[in-house]
C-alpha positions as CSV (number, residue, x, y, z in Angstrom):
1,M,2.8,-17.1,-9.6
2,V,1.6,-15.0,-6.7
3,T,-2.1,-14.7,-6.2
4,L,-3.6,-12.3,-3.7
5,P,-7.2,-12.4,-2.4
6,I,-9.7,-10.7,-4.7
7,D,-10.1,-7.7,-2.4
8,F,-6.4,-6.6,-2.7
9,V,-5.0,-4.1,-5.2
10,A,-1.3,-3.3,-5.6
11,I,-0.5,0.4,-5.2
12,K,2.2,2.4,-7.0
13,Y,4.9,1.4,-4.4
14,P,6.0,-2.3,-4.4
15,G,5.1,-4.4,-1.4
16,Y,2.0,-2.5,-0.4
17,F,-1.6,-3.5,-1.1
18,W,-4.9,-1.8,-0.6
19,N,-7.9,-3.8,0.6
20,L,-11.0,-2.5,-1.1
21,K,-13.5,-4.0,1.4
22,E,-11.7,-3.1,4.6
23,K,-10.3,0.2,3.3
24,K,-6.9,-0.6,4.9
25,L,-3.4,-0.6,3.6
26,Y,-1.3,-3.8,4.0
27,T,2.3,-4.6,3.5
28,M,4.0,-7.8,2.5
29,K,7.6,-8.2,3.4
30,I,10.0,-11.2,2.9
31,S,7.8,-13.5,5.1
32,G,5.0,-13.3,2.5
33,I,2.4,-12.5,5.2
34,L,0.1,-9.5,4.6
35,R,0.2,-7.2,7.6
36,P,-2.1,-4.2,8.2
37,L,-0.5,-0.7,8.6
38,S,-1.8,2.0,10.9
39,K,-2.9,5.3,9.4
40,S,-1.4,8.6,10.3
41,D,-3.9,11.0,11.7
42,P,-4.0,14.5,10.1
43,N,-1.9,17.0,12.0
44,H,0.1,20.1,11.3
45,W,3.3,18.1,10.8
46,N,1.8,16.2,7.9
47,H,0.0,19.3,6.5
48,F,-3.4,17.9,7.7
49,N,-3.3,15.0,5.2
50,D,-5.2,11.8,5.8
51,A,-2.5,9.3,4.7
52,Y,-0.5,6.2,5.4
53,R,3.3,6.5,5.9
54,V,5.3,3.9,3.9
55,S,9.0,3.3,3.3
56,V,10.2,3.1,-0.3
57,N,14.0,2.3,-0.6
58,G,14.6,3.7,2.8
59,E,12.7,7.0,2.2
60,R,9.4,7.8,4.0
61,R,6.5,8.5,1.7
62,N,2.9,9.5,2.3
63,V,0.2,7.6,0.5
64,Q,-2.9,9.8,0.4
65,M,-6.3,8.4,1.2
66,E,-7.7,10.2,-1.9
67,Y,-5.3,8.1,-4.1
68,L,-6.2,4.9,-2.3
69,K,-10.0,5.4,-2.6
70,K,-9.7,5.8,-6.4
71,L,-8.0,2.4,-6.9
72,R,-10.0,-0.3,-8.7
73,V,-9.4,-4.1,-9.2
74,T,-6.8,-4.7,-11.9
75,N,-4.2,-7.3,-12.8
76,S,-0.7,-6.3,-11.8
77,V,2.7,-7.7,-12.5
78,I,5.4,-7.8,-9.9
79,P,8.8,-7.1,-11.4
80,V,11.6,-9.6,-10.9
81,E,15.2,-8.5,-10.7
82,K,17.5,-10.4,-13.0
83,I,20.7,-11.6,-11.6
């Protein structure tokens, strides 16, 4: 069983976690260590969105700050691939 600190909430993309107290997005890769991500500043290339850029299956995605601020503490299940 994997247990994260109480302040962390899983987002819709696997491997990324929002810290409710710090208001920062973290990633957890194969090492199992939570690492903070840097936020993209709004500009005309990202349509003036305040967001984090993440990679999902090799594709870049924007995670909007509006979405992250709406997250609340819930239990989440991490799927396991069956071999």
